C-alpha positions as CSV (number, residue, x, y, z in Angstrom):
1,X,-31.5,31.1,-1.4
2,X,-29.8,27.9,-0.5
3,X,-32.2,24.9,0.0
4,X,-32.4,23.8,3.6
5,X,-31.5,20.1,4.1
6,X,-34.4,17.9,5.2
7,X,-34.6,16.7,8.8
8,X,-35.7,13.2,7.6
9,X,-35.0,11.8,4.2
10,X,-36.3,8.5,2.8
11,X,-34.9,7.3,-0.5
12,X,-36.4,4.4,-2.5
13,X,-36.9,2.6,0.8
14,X,-38.2,-1.0,1.1
15,X,-38.9,-3.0,4.2
16,X,-39.6,-6.7,4.7
17,X,-39.4,-9.0,7.6
18,X,-37.1,-12.0,6.8
19,X,-38.3,-13.8,3.7
20,X,-41.9,-12.4,4.0
21,X,-43.7,-10.1,1.7
22,X,-42.8,-6.4,1.4
23,X,-44.1,-4.3,4.3
24,X,-43.1,-1.0,2.7
25,X,-42.1,-0.3,-0.9
26,X,-40.9,2.7,-2.9
27,X,-40.9,5.1,0.1
28,X,-39.5,8.5,-0.9
29,X,-40.1,11.5,1.4
30,X,-38.4,14.6,2.8
31,X,-39.5,15.9,6.1
32,X,-38.5,19.6,6.6
33,X,-37.7,21.4,9.8
34,X,-41.0,22.6,11.3
35,X,-43.2,20.1,9.5
36,X,-46.1,18.4,11.3
37,X,-46.6,15.5,8.9
38,X,-49.2,12.9,9.6
39,X,-49.5,9.4,8.1
40,X,-52.9,7.9,7.7
41,X,-54.2,4.8,5.9
42,X,-55.8,1.4,6.4
43,X,-54.6,-0.9,9.2
44,X,-51.5,-2.9,8.2
45,X,-50.3,-0.3,5.6
46,X,-47.0,0.3,7.6
47,X,-47.7,3.7,9.2
48,X,-46.2,2.6,12.5
49,X,-43.3,0.9,10.7
50,X,-42.3,4.2,9.2
51,X,-41.9,5.7,12.6
52,X,-40.0,2.6,13.9
53,X,-37.6,2.9,11.0
54,X,-36.9,6.6,11.8
55,X,-36.4,5.8,15.5
56,X,-33.9,3.1,14.7
57,X,-36.1,0.4,16.4
58,X,-36.3,-1.5,13.1
59,X,-33.9,-1.7,10.1
60,X,-35.0,-1.3,6.5
61,X,-34.1,-3.7,3.7
62,X,-33.3,-1.6,0.7
63,X,-32.8,2.1,0.0
64,X,-31.8,4.9,2.3
65,X,-33.0,6.8,5.4
66,X,-31.2,9.6,7.2
67,X,-32.0,11.9,10.1
68,X,-30.2,15.2,9.8
69,X,-27.6,13.4,7.7
70,X,-27.1,10.6,10.2
71,X,-28.2,7.0,10.5
72,X,-31.3,6.7,12.7
73,X,-29.4,5.0,15.6
74,X,-26.9,7.8,15.5
75,X,-29.6,10.4,15.8
76,X,-31.5,9.0,18.7
77,X,-30.5,11.9,21.0
78,X,-32.3,14.2,18.5
79,X,-35.7,12.5,18.7
80,X,-38.3,11.2,21.1
81,X,-41.1,8.6,20.6
82,X,-44.6,8.8,22.1
83,X,-46.6,5.6,21.8
84,X,-50.4,4.9,21.9
85,X,-49.9,3.6,25.5
86,X,-48.4,6.2,27.8
87,X,-45.7,3.6,28.8
88,X,-45.3,5.2,32.3
89,X,-43.5,3.1,34.9
90,X,-46.2,2.3,37.5
91,X,-43.9,2.4,40.5
92,X,-42.8,6.0,39.7
93,X,-44.7,9.2,40.3
94,X,-45.5,11.6,37.5
95,X,-42.6,13.7,38.6
96,X,-40.2,10.8,38.6
97,X,-41.5,9.4,35.2
98,X,-40.8,12.8,33.6
99,X,-37.3,12.9,35.2
100,X,-36.4,9.5,33.9
101,X,-34.8,10.4,30.6
102,X,-32.7,13.0,32.3
103,X,-31.7,10.5,35.0
104,X,-30.6,8.0,32.4
105,X,-28.4,10.6,30.9
106,X,-26.7,11.4,34.2
107,X,-28.2,14.8,34.7
108,X,-27.7,16.0,38.3
109,X,-30.7,15.7,40.5
110,X,-31.4,19.4,41.1
111,X,-31.4,20.1,37.4
112,X,-33.6,17.2,36.4
113,X,-36.1,17.9,39.2
114,X,-36.4,21.5,38.1
115,X,-36.8,20.5,34.4
116,X,-39.4,17.9,35.2
117,X,-41.4,20.4,37.2
118,X,-41.2,22.9,34.4
119,X,-42.5,20.3,31.9
120,X,-45.3,19.2,34.1
121,X,-46.3,22.8,34.6
122,X,-46.2,23.2,30.8
123,X,-48.8,20.4,30.4
124,X,-50.9,21.6,33.3
125,X,-50.1,18.7,35.7
126,X,-47.8,20.3,38.3
127,X,-50.6,19.8,40.9
128,X,-50.5,16.0,40.4
129,X,-46.7,15.6,40.2
130,X,-46.7,13.2,43.2
131,X,-49.4,11.0,41.8
132,X,-48.8,7.5,40.5
133,X,-50.0,6.4,37.0
134,X,-52.9,4.4,38.5
135,X,-54.2,7.7,40.0
136,X,-54.3,9.5,36.7
137,X,-56.9,9.6,33.9
138,X,-56.0,8.5,30.4
139,X,-55.6,12.0,29.3
140,X,-53.4,12.9,32.3
141,X,-51.2,9.8,31.6
142,X,-50.7,11.0,28.0
143,X,-49.8,14.5,29.1
144,X,-47.1,13.0,31.4
145,X,-45.8,11.0,28.5
146,X,-45.6,14.1,26.4
147,X,-43.9,16.0,29.1
148,X,-41.4,13.2,29.5
149,X,-40.7,13.2,25.8
150,X,-40.1,16.9,25.7
151,X,-37.7,17.1,28.6
152,X,-34.7,16.6,26.3
153,X,-36.0,19.2,23.8
154,X,-36.0,16.8,20.8
155,X,-35.6,18.1,17.3
156,X,-38.0,15.4,16.0
157,X,-41.0,14.0,17.8
158,X,-42.5,10.7,16.7
159,X,-46.1,10.1,17.8
160,X,-47.8,6.7,17.1
161,X,-51.5,7.2,17.7
162,X,-50.9,8.8,21.1
163,X,-54.6,9.8,21.4
164,X,-56.2,6.8,19.7
165,X,-57.6,5.3,23.0
166,X,-59.2,8.6,24.2
167,X,-62.7,9.9,23.8
168,X,-63.2,12.6,21.2
169,X,-63.5,15.5,23.6
170,X,-60.3,14.6,25.3
171,X,-58.6,13.9,22.0
172,X,-59.5,17.3,20.6
173,X,-58.3,19.1,23.8
174,X,-55.0,17.2,23.7
175,X,-54.6,18.1,20.0
176,X,-54.9,21.7,20.9
177,X,-52.5,21.4,23.8
178,X,-50.0,19.6,21.6
179,X,-49.9,22.5,19.2
180,X,-49.6,24.9,22.1
181,X,-46.6,23.0,23.4
182,X,-45.1,23.0,19.9
183,X,-45.4,26.8,19.8
184,X,-43.6,27.1,23.1
185,X,-41.0,24.4,22.5
186,X,-40.7,23.9,18.7
187,X,-40.2,20.5,17.2
188,X,-40.7,18.7,13.9
189,X,-43.4,16.0,14.2
190,X,-44.2,12.7,12.5
191,X,-47.6,11.6,13.6
192,X,-49.7,8.5,13.0
193,X,-53.5,8.4,13.3
194,X,-56.7,6.8,12.0
195,X,-58.7,10.1,12.5
196,X,-59.0,12.3,9.4
197,X,-60.2,15.3,11.4
198,X,-57.2,14.9,13.8
199,X,-54.8,14.8,10.9
200,X,-56.2,17.9,9.3
201,X,-56.3,19.9,12.5
202,X,-52.7,19.1,13.5
203,X,-50.8,18.9,10.2
204,X,-49.3,21.0,7.5
205,X,-48.8,17.8,5.4
206,X,-50.8,14.6,5.3
207,X,-49.5,11.4,3.7
208,X,-52.2,8.9,2.7
209,X,-50.8,5.4,2.6
210,X,-52.0,2.2,0.8
211,X,-51.4,-1.4,1.8
212,X,-50.0,-4.6,0.4
213,X,-47.3,-3.4,0.2
214,X,-47.3,-0.3,2.3
215,X,-46.7,2.7,0.1
216,X,-47.4,6.4,-0.2
217,X,-50.6,6.9,-2.2
218,X,-50.9,10.7,-2.0
219,X,-49.8,13.8,-0.1
220,X,-52.2,16.5,0.9
221,X,-51.0,19.9,2.0
222,X,-52.9,21.7,4.8
223,X,-52.4,25.4,4.5
224,X,-54.3,26.6,7.6
225,X,-51.8,28.9,9.5
226,X,-50.6,28.2,13.0
227,X,-51.7,28.7,15.7
228,X,-54.9,26.9,15.0
229,X,-58.1,27.8,16.9
230,X,-60.5,25.1,18.0
231,X,-63.2,26.9,15.9
232,X,-61.2,25.8,12.8
233,X,-63.0,22.5,13.0
234,X,-66.4,24.2,12.3
235,X,-65.2,25.9,9.2
236,X,-66.3,24.8,5.7
237,X,-62.8,24.8,4.3
238,X,-61.7,22.5,7.2
239,X,-64.5,20.1,6.3
240,X,-63.5,20.3,2.6
241,X,-60.0,19.2,3.5
242,X,-61.4,16.4,5.7
243,X,-63.6,15.3,2.7
244,X,-60.6,15.3,0.4
245,X,-58.5,13.1,2.7
246,X,-61.5,10.8,3.2
247,X,-61.9,10.4,-0.6
248,X,-58.2,9.4,-0.9
249,X,-58.6,6.9,1.9
250,X,-61.6,5.4,0.1
251,X,-59.4,4.9,-2.9
252,X,-57.0,2.7,-0.9
253,X,-59.6,1.0,1.2
254,X,-58.9,-2.8,1.6
255,X,-62.0,-4.7,0.3
256,X,-63.6,-7.0,2.9
257,X,-64.0,-10.6,1.5
258,X,-67.6,-11.9,1.4
């Protein structure tokens, strides 16, 4: 059987800002279609920088990076980015925020209105489509952000700690909803988090990063089949995988000066 080309491929990549120290070094990785790959590591190890490189928001210094065989900026129409902040426009309703990517692409009003309604219904927010961001809870804002990102049916979804500011109960529920959305509207995901349990619940691959310079320390496969039930979190084999990733994080922990 012929090997399937990776969606994202890093080759001996380095990143530095100006004449400063290396931010990332020796980055080699292939992200395959259907992967849900999570990057976890100490603050400042370059997790978010990895996503910014893929999105074309930041250039690399040495090495190679391709998205479906294209340069990142050439592949922007194949991907969407969800940040920790929902980044909703406060003067637009939920409906109009979700319509925005379609509007910017010149999609006719009837089509974009129908698509935005469909996506809001998919995330369970059709009943608040006329609300403004100030009227929505943190979890609702993030659902709107996810709906907006999925309107263009991206091949690749980049998520930079999208649930980091939420309480644990809301975070867990949104983790479950994200996997449900992925089952209905498939995408490959590259995800950043500081939560080990979140990484294990969502991912089929976890990359543990080290800092100074940012680099890949270890990769942990997560073999639990999809769809994943919330009860998975209570299983002993789930906790064993959490413990394994936690041990690897301890190995790369940055010592605190006395």
